[in-house]
C-alpha positions in Angstrom: 11.4 -9.4 14.8 14.1 -9.2 12.7 12.9 -7.9 9.1 16.5 -8.0 6.2 15.8 -7.4 2.9 18.1 -6.8 0.2 17.2 -4.8 -2.7 19.4 -3.3 -5.9 19.7 0.1 -5.6 16.8 2.6 -6.7 14.5 -1.0 -7.3 11.3 -0.5 -4.7 7.7 -1.3 -5.7 6.3 2.0 -5.8 8.2 2.0 -9.5 7.4 -1.3 -10.3 3.4 0.0 -9.5 4.6 2.7 -11.8 5.2 0.6 -14.9 2.6 -2.5 -14.2 0.1 0.6 -13.7 1.2 2.3 -17.5 1.5 -1.5 -18.6 -2.3 -1.8 -18.3 -3.0 1.7 -18.6 -4.6 2.2 -15.2 -3.8 5.6 -14.2 -2.0 6.4 -10.8 -5.7 7.7 -9.8 -6.8 4.5 -9.6 -5.1 2.5 -8.4 -5.0 1.3 -4.6 -2.1 -0.7 -2.5 -1.9 -1.6 1.0 0.8 -2.5 3.0 2.8 -3.2 6.5 6.4 -2.6 6.2 8.7 -0.1 5.2 9.7 -1.4 1.5 5.9 -1.4 1.2 6.3 2.9 1.7 7.2 4.4 -2.3 3.8 2.0 -3.3 1.7 3.6 -0.9 2.8 7.3 -1.7 2.7 6.1 -5.5 -1.2 5.4 -5.7 -4.0 7.7 -5.1 -5.6 6.1 -2.3 -2.4 4.1 -0.6 -3.3 2.0 3.2 -1.1 1.1 5.6 -2.0 -1.5 7.5 -2.8 -1.8 12.0 -0.1 -3.7 12.3 3.1 -1.3 10.4 5.2 0.3 12.3 4.5 3.2 14.6 6.7 6.2 11.9 4.9 4.2 8.8 1.4 4.5 10.6 2.5 8.5 10.6 3.4 9.3 6.9 0.4 7.4 5.0 -2.6 8.6 6.6 -5.0 6.5 6.2 -4.7 3.0 7.8 -6.9 -0.1 8.4 -7.4 -2.8 10.3 -4.9 -5.3 10.5 -4.5 -8.4 8.3 -6.3 -10.6 10.8 -9.1 -8.1 11.3 -9.9 -7.8 7.3 -8.3 -4.6 6.6 -8.1 -4.7 3.0 -12.3 -5.4 3.1 -13.0 -2.9 5.3 -10.4 -0.3 2.8 -12.7 -1.2 0.1 -16.1 -1.2 1.7 -15.4 2.3 2.3 -14.0 3.5 -1.0 -17.3 1.4 -2.4 -14.8 -1.1 -4.6 -17.1 -3.7 -3.1 -20.1 -4.9 -2.5 -21.5 -5.0 0.9 
């Protein structure tokens, strides 16, 4: 129940996603991200389709309105199906 993450000030996954999308010439409007912890917040807010897993903390779920099933119940797969990114 304890999670400690140490990062340099200003470092976050949102900035990393922006950099990768820029390098790979992928518009952020076409990007999808999934997360389940507070360190995922900036990433989920950066992409057009940010999904928080059902097992994420409640207040994170309140900030990110797209919620999918948890890790143990194929949450990523279910969200991709809804977006029609993969075939059934």
